[in-house]
C-alpha atoms as one frame of an Amber mdcrd trajectory, in Angstrom:
protein
   0.000   0.000   0.000   1.515   3.292  -1.145  -0.004   6.706  -0.592   0.554
   9.800  -2.659   2.046  12.657  -0.639  -0.455  15.138  -2.110  -3.346  12.927
  -0.968  -1.950  12.692   2.547  -1.477  16.471   2.632  -5.096  16.877   1.547
  -6.223  14.588   4.368  -4.258  16.626   6.920  -5.742  19.858   5.519  -9.274
  18.437   5.787  -8.764  17.268   9.366  -7.193  20.566  10.459  -9.864  22.623
   8.699 -12.711  20.511  10.042 -14.243  19.691   6.668 -13.375  18.208   3.306
 -14.572  21.378   1.556 -12.280  23.633   3.583  -9.401  21.175   3.225  -9.934
  21.086  -0.537  -9.736  24.888  -0.676  -6.485  24.842   1.309  -5.030  22.148
  -0.966  -6.330  23.990  -4.059  -8.493  21.098  -5.282 -12.083  20.766  -6.405
 -14.360  19.379  -3.699 -15.371  16.320  -5.760 -11.735  15.461  -6.441 -10.772
  15.930  -2.794 -13.660  13.796  -1.577 -12.779  11.002  -3.982  -9.089  11.113
  -3.040  -9.847  10.877   0.682 -12.339   8.083   0.044  -9.697   6.193  -1.953
  -7.146   6.515   0.860  -9.642   4.981   3.277 -10.568   2.205   0.848  -6.928
   1.351   0.179  -6.167   1.286   3.905  -9.375  -0.595   4.726 -10.525   1.947
   7.316 -13.023   4.789   7.624 -10.953   7.956   7.905 -13.648  10.599   8.292
 -17.217  10.630   9.506 -19.189  12.364   6.791 -22.276  14.427   7.547 -24.299
  17.143   5.854 -24.158  19.633   8.674 -22.844  23.124   8.118
């Protein structure tokens, strides 16, 4: 299992910012791309990395 450094940076940005949307802005990525990248990291690792909700 190998992770891309940009994907790991995105994950850290999302965690620090408190949301995938804010993390995507910090990492200068589209929200859909960021969400898919984080989802792929979790799938590859076999764990749930973030609890997703629709709250603002």
